[in-house]
C-alpha positions as CSV (number, residue, x, y, z in Angstrom):
1,M,61.5,72.1,25.4
2,V,61.5,71.3,21.7
3,A,59.2,69.1,19.6
4,V,61.1,66.2,18.4
5,T,61.2,66.9,14.6
6,L,64.2,68.0,12.5
7,R,62.9,71.5,11.8
8,T,62.1,72.3,15.4
9,L,65.4,70.9,16.6
10,Q,67.2,73.0,14.0
11,T,65.2,76.1,15.1
12,A,65.9,75.5,18.8
13,V,69.6,75.0,18.3
14,G,69.8,78.1,16.1
15,V,68.1,80.3,18.7
16,F,69.6,79.0,21.9
17,G,72.9,77.6,20.7
18,G,76.2,79.0,21.9
19,G,77.6,80.1,18.5
20,D,79.9,78.3,16.1
21,Y,81.4,75.1,17.4
22,V,85.1,74.8,18.3
23,D,86.3,71.3,18.8
24,R,86.9,70.8,22.5
25,M,87.0,67.6,24.6
26,D,84.8,69.0,27.3
27,I,82.1,70.5,25.1
28,V,79.9,68.6,22.6
29,P,78.1,70.3,19.8
30,L,74.4,71.0,20.0
31,M,74.2,70.3,16.2
32,V,76.8,68.8,13.9
33,A,77.8,70.5,10.7
34,N,75.3,70.2,7.8
35,A,72.6,68.5,9.9
36,G,69.6,67.7,7.8
37,N,71.4,69.2,4.7
38,S,71.3,72.6,6.3
39,E,74.6,73.7,4.9
40,R,75.2,75.2,8.4
41,G,78.4,74.8,10.4
42,A,78.3,73.0,13.8
43,I,76.7,74.8,16.7
44,S,78.2,74.8,20.2
45,S,76.4,73.9,23.4
46,L,78.7,76.2,25.4
47,N,76.6,78.5,27.6
48,S,73.3,77.3,26.0
49,P,70.3,76.3,28.2
50,P,69.4,72.6,28.5
51,I,67.4,71.6,25.4
52,I,64.9,68.7,26.0
53,A,63.1,66.9,23.2
54,V,59.4,66.1,23.9
55,E,56.9,64.1,21.9
56,L,53.7,65.7,23.2
57,C,54.2,69.0,21.5
58,R,54.7,67.6,18.0
59,E,52.8,68.9,15.0
60,H,49.4,67.5,13.9
61,L,50.2,63.8,13.4
62,G,49.5,61.3,10.6
63,V,49.2,61.1,6.8
64,H,51.6,64.0,5.9
65,P,55.2,62.7,5.6
66,C,56.6,66.1,6.7
67,D,55.0,65.5,10.2
68,K,56.8,62.1,10.7
69,R,60.0,62.2,12.7
70,R,63.2,60.3,12.1
71,S,64.6,57.8,14.5
72,I,66.0,59.1,17.8
73,S,69.3,57.4,16.9
74,D,69.5,59.7,13.9
75,Y,68.7,62.8,16.0
76,Q,71.2,61.9,18.7
77,F,73.9,61.8,16.0
78,L,72.8,65.1,14.5
79,F,72.2,66.9,17.9
80,P,74.6,65.3,20.4
81,A,74.0,67.8,23.3
82,V,70.2,67.6,23.1
83,D,68.5,65.6,25.8
84,F,66.3,62.8,24.2
85,S,65.9,60.8,27.5
86,L,62.1,61.5,27.6
87,I,61.5,59.8,24.3
88,E,60.3,56.2,24.8
89,S,60.6,54.8,21.3
90,D,63.5,55.0,18.8
91,E,61.1,54.9,15.8
92,D,58.1,57.1,15.4
93,V,55.1,55.1,16.7
94,L,52.7,58.0,16.9
95,W,52.6,58.9,13.2
96,K,50.2,56.8,11.1
97,A,50.3,56.7,7.3
98,N,46.5,56.5,6.9
99,V,45.1,58.1,10.1
100,R,45.2,61.9,10.7
101,E,44.7,63.2,14.2
102,T,41.5,65.2,14.6
103,N,41.7,68.8,15.8
104,E,40.2,67.7,19.1
105,E,42.9,65.1,19.6
106,V,45.6,67.6,18.9
107,A,44.0,70.0,21.5
108,A,43.8,67.2,24.0
109,R,47.4,66.3,23.5
110,G,48.3,70.0,23.9
111,L,46.5,70.2,27.2
112,K,48.3,67.1,28.3
113,F,51.5,68.8,27.4
114,M,50.5,71.9,29.4
115,N,49.7,69.8,32.4
116,W,53.0,68.1,32.1
117,L,54.7,71.5,32.1
118,W,53.3,72.1,35.6
119,T,55.5,69.2,36.8
120,R,58.7,70.9,35.7
121,K,60.7,72.8,38.3
122,E,61.8,75.5,35.9
123,K,60.0,78.8,36.1
124,E,61.0,80.1,32.6
125,I,60.6,77.6,29.8
126,A,60.9,78.2,26.0
127,I,58.7,75.9,23.8
128,V,59.9,75.4,20.3
129,T,57.1,73.7,18.3
130,H,54.8,74.0,15.4
131,R,52.1,76.6,14.5
132,G,49.3,74.1,14.1
133,F,50.0,72.5,17.5
134,L,50.0,75.9,19.2
135,N,46.8,77.0,17.5
136,H,44.8,73.9,18.5
137,T,46.3,73.9,22.0
138,L,45.7,77.6,22.8
139,N,42.2,77.4,21.4
140,A,41.4,74.8,24.1
141,F,43.3,76.7,26.7
142,G,42.3,79.8,28.8
143,N,38.5,79.3,28.4
144,D,38.0,81.1,31.8
145,C,39.9,84.2,30.9
146,H,38.5,87.4,29.4
147,P,37.3,86.9,25.8
148,F,39.6,89.6,24.5
149,V,42.6,87.9,26.0
150,K,41.4,84.5,24.7
151,K,41.2,86.0,21.2
152,E,44.7,87.5,21.6
153,I,46.4,84.3,22.6
154,C,44.6,82.3,19.9
155,K,45.8,84.5,17.0
156,H,47.5,82.5,14.3
157,F,51.3,82.4,14.5
158,A,53.6,83.7,11.8
159,N,56.6,81.7,10.8
160,C,59.3,81.8,13.6
161,E,57.1,84.1,15.7
162,L,58.0,84.4,19.4
163,R,55.3,85.0,22.1
164,S,55.7,85.3,25.8
165,M,53.0,84.1,28.2
166,V,52.7,83.9,32.0
167,I,50.6,81.0,33.2
168,I,49.3,80.9,36.7
169,D,47.4,78.2,38.6
170,R,44.7,80.0,40.5
171,S,44.4,77.1,42.9
172,M,47.9,77.9,44.2
173,T,47.1,81.5,44.9
174,G,44.1,80.9,47.2
175,S,41.5,81.8,44.6
176,D,39.0,79.5,42.8
177,S,40.5,76.5,41.2
178,S,41.0,76.6,37.4
179,S,41.9,74.0,34.9
180,T,43.4,76.6,32.6
181,N,44.2,80.3,33.1
182,Y,46.0,83.1,31.3
183,P,45.8,86.2,33.4
184,G,48.0,88.4,31.1
185,K,47.1,91.8,29.6
186,I,46.6,92.6,25.9
187,P,49.7,94.3,24.5
188,S,49.3,98.1,24.0
189,A,50.6,97.9,20.4
190,L,50.0,95.7,17.5
191,D,51.7,92.3,17.5
192,L,52.7,92.6,13.9
193,P,53.8,89.0,13.1
194,A,50.5,87.6,14.7
195,D,48.4,90.2,12.9
196,I,50.0,89.4,9.6
197,A,49.5,85.7,10.2
198,E,45.9,86.3,11.1
199,R,45.2,88.3,7.9
200,S,47.0,85.6,5.9
201,H,44.8,82.9,7.5
202,E,41.6,84.9,6.9
203,K,42.6,85.3,3.2
204,E,43.3,81.5,3.0
205,D,39.8,80.8,4.4
206,A,38.2,83.3,2.0
207,D,40.0,81.8,-1.0
208,T,38.9,78.3,0.2
209,N,35.3,79.3,0.6
210,S,35.3,80.9,-2.9
211,V,36.6,77.7,-4.4
212,D,34.1,75.6,-2.5
213,R,31.2,77.7,-3.9
């Protein structure tokens, strides 16, 4: 699953694409050459997993132009093998020039996205999205797990950081029902990208507070 913005689509295709594209009638490229002025050659869809574009996991919406998506028609031209069938509107109707989503609204959208994931038949799903969306979503997720685990999954993400999570619905295992649950264990070693991002975020907060004073 990939958030439907240019930079997440480029990331997803770069990670999961099948290598440099060779022109074949039976294979379409995941990304055409120089998509979004990337100066990158075309990427093949050969042997790549299905990549599905989703609106719910987009970045914090509104005001900032970088969080506004292009038309789906544009994306379909740039990313021919990506599945855009779940997107209802060609133009971006969610982004507002003068209204910024609250953190609570982003978190609510994130939980809606997580609930939607339960409807998918796949057992292993990669989500390519934005740091802000993940932070707000995970802060609202897993409230009934151990505080140490909650703290671990809510660490700020570094750029292009990858995390793996196992999500279990307790109501399907015969135990007490749970709206959200992350039963995983804290890694035995430092998660360096997350730790670096956490320190960077704390420094930003400290710098902001010093300016505010």
